[in-house]
N, C-alpha and C positions, 0 to 999 in steps of 0.2 A: 702211695700217699700223694695227693695233689696239694697245690699251694694253699688252697682254702682250708684243707684239713690240717695242714701244718700250722697255719695261723690260729685256727680254733684250738688246737692242742696246746700251743704256747700260751694263749689267752686263758685257757682253763687252768693251766698249771701256775699261772701268775695272776691271781685275781686282783692284785693291786695295779695292774696295767689295763688300760682301756683297749678294747679290740682294735680300734682304729689306729692306736699307737703301735700295737703289735704288727698290724698289717703294713704300716709305714716302715717299720724296722726290717721286716722280712723282704719287702720290695726293695729297700735300699741295699740290703746285702746281695740280693740277686743282681741288681743293676750294677753294683761295684764289681762283682765277679765277671759279668758280661762285658763291662767296659774294659777291665784289665785284659781279658782274653782278646778283645777286639784290638787292643794295642799290641798284642803278641806276647803279653806277660804270662807268667805261670802263676797259678793261684793254688797255694797249699793249705789245706786244713788238717792240722796234725791229728793223727789217729783216724782220720776219715779217708783222705786221699788227696790227689793233686789233679787239677785241671790244667791242660796245656793245649796249644794249638800246633797241629802238624800240617806240613805243606804236602799236598799231593801233586805230583808232576802231571803235565799235560800228557795225554795218551790218545790212542785211537781206540774208540769203543765200537760197539755194534748195536744197532737198533734191534731189539729182540723180536719186534713184530715183522719188520721187513727184511732184516738181515743185512741192511746196508751199513757201511762203515760211517762213523761219525767222529769228528774231532771233539774231544773232551778237553776243555781248558784246564789249566792248573788252578787249584783252589786250596783254601785253608779249611781244615775240619777240626772240630773239637775232639779232644782225647782225654779220657779219665783213667787214672791209675789208682787203684785202691791202696790205702795205707795198710800197714801190717796189722794194726789193731782191728780194723774192720774185716780184713781177710781172715784173721784168726777167729773172730766172733762168728762170722758166717760159717766157718768150718767146725764150730763147736769146741774150739780149743780154749776160749776165754769165758 
């Protein structure tokens, strides 16, 4: 599902809301999650999962085309851990 499909589904299920308002709500939620992660905070959505940021150390990598070694700087990467409810539902237990 892509963002526009999510917006359309929420708008269809809530006919009392205008689509532009639903779009603003969805965009605000995503922006807040992104901003929190950019600050290094953890974002937990109960029953769904938790978003966090992990630090990857600097390392020596290899260019696959030429085989030459390359310095890879340390960086932060997003990490998602599923919640128990989502995991159970995916495995047909709920």
